[in-house]
C-alpha positions in Angstrom: -64.7 -15.3 44.7 -66.1 -11.9 43.6 -63.5 -9.2 43.4 -66.1 -6.5 42.5 -67.6 -6.8 46.0 -66.7 -3.9 48.4 -66.2 -4.6 52.1 -68.0 -2.5 54.7 -67.9 -3.6 58.3 -67.9 -6.9 60.1 -68.0 -7.1 63.9 -68.4 -9.9 66.3 -71.8 -9.9 68.0 -73.5 -11.8 70.9 -74.1 -14.8 68.6 -71.4 -15.1 66.0 -70.6 -12.3 63.6 -71.7 -10.5 60.5 -70.1 -8.7 57.6 -71.8 -6.0 55.4 -71.0 -6.0 51.7 -71.7 -3.7 48.7 -72.3 -6.2 45.9 -73.7 -5.7 42.4 -75.8 -8.9 42.9 -78.0 -10.3 45.7 -76.5 -13.0 47.9 -78.5 -16.3 47.7 -78.2 -19.5 49.7 -76.0 -20.8 46.8 -73.6 -17.9 47.3 -73.4 -18.7 51.0 -72.5 -22.4 50.2 -69.8 -21.2 47.9 -68.3 -18.9 50.6 -68.5 -21.8 53.1 -66.6 -24.0 50.7 -63.9 -21.4 50.4 -63.8 -21.0 54.2 -63.2 -24.8 54.6 -60.3 -24.6 52.1 -58.7 -21.7 54.0 -59.0 -23.6 57.3 -57.2 -26.6 55.8 -54.4 -24.3 54.5 -53.6 -23.1 58.1 -52.8 -19.6 56.8 -51.2 -17.3 59.3 -52.7 -14.0 60.3 -50.3 -11.1 60.6 -51.1 -7.8 62.4 -49.7 -4.5 61.1 -50.3 -0.8 61.8 -50.4 2.2 59.5 -50.4 5.9 59.8 -53.7 7.6 59.0 -52.3 8.9 55.7 -51.1 5.4 54.7 -54.3 3.8 55.8 -56.4 6.2 53.7 -54.1 5.6 50.7 -54.6 1.9 51.2 -58.4 2.3 51.2 -58.2 4.3 48.0 -55.8 2.0 46.2 -58.1 -1.0 47.0 -61.3 0.8 46.1 -62.7 0.5 49.6 -64.8 3.7 50.3 -66.5 2.2 53.3 -63.1 1.4 54.9 -62.0 5.0 54.1 -65.0 6.4 56.0 -64.3 4.2 59.0 -60.7 5.3 59.0 -61.7 9.0 58.7 -64.0 8.6 61.8 -61.3 7.2 64.0 -60.0 9.5 66.7 -56.8 11.4 65.8 -54.7 9.4 68.3 -56.2 6.0 67.4 -54.0 3.0 66.5 -55.0 2.0 63.0 -54.4 -1.8 62.7 -54.8 -4.2 59.8 -54.7 -8.0 59.6 -53.3 -9.9 56.6 -54.3 -13.5 55.8 -52.5 -14.7 52.7 -53.2 -12.2 49.9 -56.1 -10.7 51.8 -55.8 -7.6 54.1 -58.5 -5.9 56.1 -58.9 -3.0 58.5 -59.6 -4.5 61.9 -59.0 -3.7 65.6 -58.5 -7.5 66.3 -57.3 -9.5 68.1 -57.3 -12.7 65.8 -56.3 -16.3 66.0 -52.7 -16.9 64.9 -53.7 -19.1 62.0 -56.8 -20.3 60.2 -56.3 -24.0 61.2 -57.6 -23.2 64.6 -61.1 -23.4 63.1 -61.1 -27.2 62.7 -63.9 -29.7 62.9 -66.1 -27.6 60.6 -67.8 -25.9 63.6 -68.9 -22.9 61.6 -71.8 -21.9 59.3 -73.1 -18.9 57.4 -76.7 -18.7 58.7 -78.4 -16.0 56.6 -78.1 -12.9 54.5 -80.3 -9.8 54.5 -80.3 -6.1 53.7 -78.7 -3.6 56.1 -78.3 0.2 55.8 -74.7 1.4 55.9 -74.0 2.3 59.6 -77.7 1.7 60.4 -78.8 4.9 58.7 -81.9 4.6 56.6 -80.7 7.6 54.5 -77.6 5.7 53.5 -77.0 2.9 51.0 -78.6 -0.5 51.5 -75.9 -3.1 51.8 -76.1 -6.9 52.2 -75.3 -8.5 55.5 -74.1 -12.1 55.9 -74.4 -13.6 59.3 -72.2 -16.5 60.6 -71.7 -18.5 63.7 -68.8 -20.6 64.9 -68.1 -23.2 67.6 -65.0 -25.3 68.6 -66.8 -28.5 67.4 -69.3 -29.7 64.8 -71.4 -31.2 67.6 -71.8 -27.8 69.3 -72.7 -26.2 65.9 -75.3 -28.9 65.3 -76.8 -28.4 68.8 -77.0 -24.6 68.1 -78.7 -25.2 64.7 -81.2 -27.5 66.3 -82.0 -24.8 68.9 -82.4 -22.2 66.1 -84.7 -24.6 64.3 -86.9 -24.8 67.4 -86.7 -21.0 67.8 -88.0 -20.5 64.2 -91.0 -22.6 65.1 -91.7 -20.4 68.1 -90.8 -17.1 66.4 -93.8 -14.8 67.1 -93.3 -13.0 63.8 -94.1 -16.3 62.0 -96.3 -18.1 64.5 -98.3 -15.0 65.5 -99.3 -14.5 61.9 -100.2 -18.2 61.4 -102.4 -18.2 64.5 -103.9 -14.9 63.4 -102.9 -12.8 66.4 -101.6 -10.0 64.2 -100.7 -8.9 60.7 -99.0 -6.0 59.0 -100.0 -4.1 55.9 -97.5 -2.5 53.6 -99.8 0.5 52.9 -100.0 1.2 56.7 -96.3 1.0 57.3 -93.6 -0.8 59.2 -93.9 -1.0 62.9 -97.7 -0.4 62.8 -99.1 -3.9 63.3 -102.8 -4.7 63.1 -104.0 -6.7 66.1 -106.5 -9.3 64.8 -109.4 -10.3 67.1 -107.3 -13.0 68.8 -104.4 -10.7 69.6 -106.7 -7.9 70.6 -108.5 -10.2 73.0 -105.3 -11.3 74.7 -104.1 -7.8 75.1 -107.5 -6.7 76.4 -107.3 -9.5 79.0 -103.9 -8.5 80.1 -104.8 -4.8 80.3 -107.9 -5.4 82.4 -106.0 -7.7 84.8 -103.1 -5.2 85.2 -105.4 -2.2 85.7 -107.3 -4.2 88.4 -104.0 -5.2 90.1 -102.8 -1.6 90.1 -106.1 -0.4 91.6 -105.7 -2.9 94.4 -102.4 -1.3 95.2 -103.8 2.2 95.4 -103.2 3.5 91.8 -105.4 6.2 90.4 -106.4 5.7 86.8 -105.8 8.6 84.4 -106.5 9.1 80.7 -104.4 11.8 79.0 -104.0 13.1 75.5 -102.1 11.4 72.7 -100.3 14.6 71.7 -99.2 17.9 73.0 -97.6 21.2 71.9 -93.9 21.3 71.8 -94.0 23.6 74.9 -94.7 20.6 77.1 -91.8 18.6 75.8 -89.5 21.6 76.2 -90.3 21.7 79.9 -89.7 18.0 80.3 -86.5 18.0 78.2 -87.8 15.5 75.6 -87.7 18.2 72.9 -83.9 18.6 73.4 -83.1 15.0 74.0 -85.6 12.9 72.1 -86.8 15.0 69.1 -85.5 12.6 66.5 -87.5 9.8 68.1 -90.8 11.7 68.0 -93.5 12.1 65.4 -93.9 15.9 64.8 -97.0 17.5 63.5 -95.9 20.8 62.1 -92.5 22.5 61.5 -90.4 22.1 64.6 -88.3 25.1 63.6 -91.1 27.5 62.9 -91.6 29.4 66.2 -94.5 31.4 64.8 -96.9 28.5 64.3 -98.1 25.9 66.7 -96.3 22.6 66.6 -97.5 19.4 68.1 -95.9 16.0 68.7 -97.4 12.6 69.4 -96.3 11.5 72.8 -93.4 9.1 73.2 -94.1 8.8 76.9 -96.8 9.7 79.4 -94.8 11.3 82.3 -95.3 15.1 81.4 -99.0 14.5 80.9 -99.5 12.7 84.2 -97.6 15.4 86.0 -100.5 17.7 85.1 -102.8 15.6 87.3 -100.6 16.3 90.3 -100.4 20.0 89.4 -104.2 20.2 89.2 -104.3 21.6 92.7 -102.0 22.3 95.7 -100.7 19.2 97.4 -99.8 18.3 101.0 -97.4 15.7 102.4 -100.6 13.8 103.3 -101.4 13.4 99.6 -98.2 11.5 99.1 -97.5 9.0 97.7 -99.7 9.6 94.7 -99.7 6.6 92.4 -100.9 7.4 88.9 -101.5 4.6 86.4 -102.5 4.6 82.7 -102.8 2.2 79.9 -101.0 4.5 77.5 -100.7 4.5 73.7 -97.2 5.8 72.8 -95.5 6.7 69.5 -91.8 6.4 68.8 -90.1 7.0 65.5 -87.9 3.9 65.3 -85.7 3.3 62.3 -87.2 1.0 59.8 -84.3 -1.4 60.1 -85.2 -1.9 63.8 -88.8 -3.1 63.2 -89.5 -6.6 64.2 -93.0 -8.0 64.4 -94.6 -6.9 67.7 -91.3 -6.5 69.6 -90.1 -3.3 68.0 -92.9 -1.1 66.8 -93.7 2.6 66.2 -97.1 2.6 68.0 -97.6 0.6 71.2 -99.6 0.4 74.4 -97.9 0.3 77.8 -98.9 -0.1 81.5 -97.3 3.1 82.5 -97.3 4.8 85.8 -95.7 7.6 87.9 -95.5 7.8 91.6 -95.0 11.2 93.2 -93.6 10.9 96.7 -91.6 12.2 99.6 -87.9 11.3 99.9 -88.6 9.1 103.0 -91.1 7.1 101.0 -88.7 6.3 98.1 -87.5 2.9 99.2 -90.9 1.5 100.2 -92.5 2.7 97.0 -89.7 1.4 94.8 -90.1 -2.0 96.5 -93.8 -1.9 95.8 -93.1 -1.2 92.1 -90.6 -4.0 91.8 -92.9 -6.5 93.6 -95.8 -5.6 91.3 -93.6 -6.0 88.2 -92.2 -9.3 89.4 -95.7 -10.5 90.3 -97.0 -9.7 86.8 -94.1 -11.3 85.0 -94.3 -14.4 87.2 -98.0 -14.7 86.7 -97.6 -14.7 82.9 -94.7 -17.2 83.1 -91.8 -14.8 82.1 -90.0 -13.9 85.3 -87.8 -17.0 85.4 -86.1 -15.8 82.1 -85.6 -12.2 83.2 -82.4 -10.5 84.3 -82.0 -7.1 86.0 -79.8 -4.2 84.9 -78.9 -1.1 86.9 -78.8 1.5 84.2 -76.5 4.4 85.0 -75.4 7.6 83.3 -72.1 8.2 81.5 -70.4 11.3 83.0 -68.6 11.9 79.7 -72.0 12.7 78.1 -73.2 15.1 80.8 -75.0 18.0 79.2 -75.3 16.1 75.9 -77.5 13.1 76.7 -78.0 13.8 80.4 -79.5 16.6 82.4 -78.6 17.6 85.9 -75.3 18.0 87.8 -72.8 15.3 88.6 -73.8 15.6 92.3 -77.5 15.0 91.5 -76.6 11.9 89.5 -74.3 10.5 92.0 -76.9 11.0 94.7 -79.7 9.4 92.7 -77.5 6.4 91.8 -76.2 6.0 95.3 -79.8 5.9 96.6 -80.9 3.5 93.9 -77.9 1.2 94.5 -78.7 1.1 98.2 -82.4 0.3 97.5 -81.5 -2.5 95.1 -78.9 -4.0 97.6 -81.4 -3.8 100.5 -84.0 -5.6 98.3 -81.4 -8.3 97.4 -81.7 -7.6 93.7 -79.0 -9.3 91.6 -78.1 -7.0 88.8 -75.5 -6.0 86.2 -74.5 -2.4 85.6 -75.2 -0.7 82.3 -73.2 2.4 81.8 -74.8 5.0 79.5 -78.2 3.2 79.7 -80.0 5.6 82.0 -82.8 7.9 81.0 -81.8 11.5 80.5 -83.3 12.4 83.8 -82.3 9.6 86.1 -81.0 6.0 86.7 -83.3 3.0 86.3 -83.7 -0.7 86.9 -84.3 -2.4 83.6 -85.8 -5.9 83.6 -84.4 -7.6 80.5 -85.9 -10.5 78.5 -84.5 -12.4 75.5 -86.5 -13.5 72.6 -86.2 -17.0 71.1 -83.2 -15.9 69.0 -81.4 -14.5 72.1 -81.9 -10.8 71.3 -82.3 -8.9 74.6 -84.8 -6.1 75.1 -86.1 -4.2 78.1 -89.6 -5.3 79.0 -90.1 -3.5 82.3 -88.4 -0.4 83.7 -88.4 1.3 87.1 -86.7 4.8 87.2 -85.8 7.2 90.0 -86.2 10.8 88.9 -84.9 13.7 91.1 -85.0 16.3 88.3 -88.3 16.7 86.5 -90.5 17.6 89.4 -88.5 20.8 89.9 -88.7 21.6 86.2 -92.5 21.3 86.3 -92.8 23.2 89.5 -94.2 20.3 91.4 -94.3 21.0 95.1 -96.0 19.8 98.3 -96.4 21.4 101.7 -94.5 19.3 104.3 -95.5 18.8 107.9 -93.3 21.7 108.9 -95.2 24.0 106.6 -92.4 24.4 104.1 -92.7 23.9 100.4 -90.7 20.8 99.2 -90.0 19.2 95.9 -91.1 15.5 95.6 -89.3 12.6 94.0 -90.8 10.7 91.1 -90.7 7.0 90.2 -91.4 6.2 86.6 -92.4 2.5 86.2 -94.3 -0.1 84.2 -96.1 -3.1 85.5 -95.9 -5.4 82.5 -94.3 -3.1 80.0 -95.4 -2.9 76.4 -98.4 -5.1 75.7 -97.5 -5.8 72.1 -94.0 -6.9 73.1 -95.4 -9.0 75.9 -97.7 -10.7 73.5 -94.8 -11.5 71.3 -92.8 -13.0 74.1 -95.8 -15.0 75.3 -96.4 -16.5 71.8 -92.7 -17.6 71.8 -92.7 -18.7 75.5 -95.7 -21.0 75.0 -95.3 -21.7 71.3 -98.8 -20.1 70.8 -100.5 -22.3 73.4 -101.1 -19.6 76.0 -102.5 -20.5 79.4 -106.3 -20.9 79.5 -106.9 -17.5 81.2 -105.2 -15.6 78.4 -106.4 -17.6 75.4 -108.8 -15.7 73.1 -110.8 -18.9 72.4 -110.7 -21.2 75.4 -113.2 -23.9 74.4 -114.3 -25.4 71.1 -117.6 -27.2 71.2 -117.7 -30.0 68.6 -121.1 -31.7 67.9 -120.8 -35.1 66.2 -124.2 -35.1 64.5 -126.7 -32.5 63.4 -128.9 -33.6 66.2 -126.4 -32.3 68.7 -126.2 -28.8 67.2 -128.7 -27.1 69.4 -127.3 -28.8 72.5 -123.8 -27.6 71.5 -125.0 -24.0 70.9 -126.8 -23.9 74.2 -123.7 -25.1 76.0 -121.5 -22.6 74.2 -123.9 -19.8 75.2 -123.7 -21.0 78.8 -119.9 -21.0 78.8 -119.7 -17.5 77.4 -122.2 -16.3 80.0 -119.7 -17.5 82.6 -116.9 -15.5 80.8 -115.4 -18.7 79.3 -114.7 -17.9 75.7 -116.3 -20.7 73.7 -117.0 -21.3 70.0 -119.2 -24.0 68.3 -118.0 -25.8 65.2 -121.1 -27.1 63.4 -119.5 -27.7 60.0 -120.0 -30.9 58.2 -116.5 -32.1 58.7 -115.2 -35.3 60.2 -114.7 -35.1 64.0 -111.0 -36.0 63.7 -110.4 -33.1 61.3 -112.2 -30.6 63.6 -110.2 -31.9 66.6 -106.9 -31.6 64.8 -107.8 -28.1 63.6 -108.7 -27.0 67.1 -105.4 -28.4 68.4 -103.5 -26.5 65.6 -105.2 -23.4 66.8 -103.9 -24.1 70.3 -107.4 -24.1 71.8 -107.1 -25.5 75.4 -110.3 -27.6 75.5 -112.5 -29.4 73.0 -116.0 -30.6 74.1 -117.2 -33.5 71.9 -121.0 -34.0 72.0 -122.7 -37.0 70.6 -126.1 -38.6 71.2 -125.0 -40.4 74.4 -123.7 -37.1 75.8 -127.1 -35.5 75.1 -128.9 -38.4 76.8 -126.7 -38.3 79.8 -126.3 -34.5 80.0 -122.5 -34.7 79.7 -119.7 -33.6 77.5 -116.5 -35.5 76.4 -113.5 -33.4 77.3 -110.3 -33.4 75.2 -107.2 -31.1 75.6 -105.0 -29.5 73.0 -102.2 -31.9 74.1 -104.3 -34.8 73.0 -105.5 -36.0 76.4 -108.9 -37.5 76.8 -110.4 -36.4 80.2 -113.5 -38.4 79.7 -117.1 -37.4 80.4 -118.1 -34.5 82.7 -121.3 -32.6 83.3 -121.3 -29.1 81.9 -121.2 -27.7 85.5 -118.2 -29.8 86.4 -116.3 -28.6 83.3 -117.3 -25.0 84.0 -116.0 -25.3 87.6 -112.8 -26.7 86.3 -112.3 -23.9 83.9 -113.2 -21.2 86.3 -110.7 -22.5 88.9 -108.0 -22.6 86.2 -108.8 -19.1 85.1 -109.0 -17.7 88.7 -105.7 -19.2 89.7 -104.1 -18.1 86.4 -102.6 -21.6 86.0 -99.8 -21.9 83.6 
């Protein structure tokens, strides 16, 4: 269709595939329709696909002859002993590892579609050229494709990046930058509610609250190992290569800061376990191409904690961390969609990504595996997904589009305590090195808010909603009664607003429903005479007349039980 377009790379992914192109024009929906039309012709022609292999020299010559610089780079990066394979379909040949179907006629029933196009940096590097990526999806039948497209249409309605902005939970500003969302009053209220609840739950479980700095000198990160293993992901204040001047970095995690609480004085075995919790603001220098609404950001707030403990306390404390995380996720309605991943190291990257000896890693993973099995946790194993200092249990969650992220993590660390000189005096009078558990209760609050918006399509449970009740007086005569009722509700920590605008009642009810407000209290002359309110829900239900006290009791019970 367009011979001037250069091919880059096109792998299969969890949902379909994509291909990156270097084109002198921008792909539009019309271009995608043209490509789909050509695909349908090719399917009807039942063209065979033939595999062939070339030497590195011949493969590079092929890339040059066909003016495919991106293919040349891919070939150059292949290992010296790699098999370099190509597939030919009619007069089209492409570099590909395969395998492929034997002929194009296998894609019958029109069960495929090109779904979208967008920009993508070559090889994910923001310093490289911006290419154009076309995504596609394929199914054995048209019915399966239609079902998928319907599901995607529903996902778009729930997408927090769209719905969260429409409901005014958050916004972004170009002058501030990507990955730095502004939480608007509604979003800030939800996160405040979640933070207070999590901090209270942690306190019930014996956590000690800390508040530590947002930055530190590079000296601290050198001790922890983050300077060597995570420098590219940190925001640096100063020249990291100038050893004569002080250099600071915004913290990407809280652990080395909370260790200083433990190190504040000498510790005995009786002090352990020490459970430290903090609502931490962290900073991570994510690539701009990775930014997405509230799910992937550069500044975020997290329910972080570290437990310093004796080896004999490890299983019980790990169990407590897992129970707390599951309780929090279940309470907000997310646990049922979570999966568990036992993230382990890759021995091939020892000394590169990972610190410690093979013996230390094998012991840490053996202990963690036994704990998970004893607790009956069903998990998959993720090789090369561990932290640089130890294995972890990652609780995974998928957004409405099926992209999976880690929402909560619990890590076993047998290395960093020794690096920081953390000791305790044991019952035998000997100095011992403690173990550490790194963990979160609900994870990143911004990401959690995104998932909650998608999970509930913006209609969060009553206890989380920023505005829980909208009071709607029908006439001007009811304004004072409505305002008094609103004040009474707010005094009982039920977030209420009064709408006294000169609009029709139906309009105000529909507007409140669009804003996902759980309850609307309609007040007319009869309600004032009887000392009642007429209660409606955001689902359109009419609950009839109640006294204010009856309604307050209903709300308080719903909030206290955190009803979904």
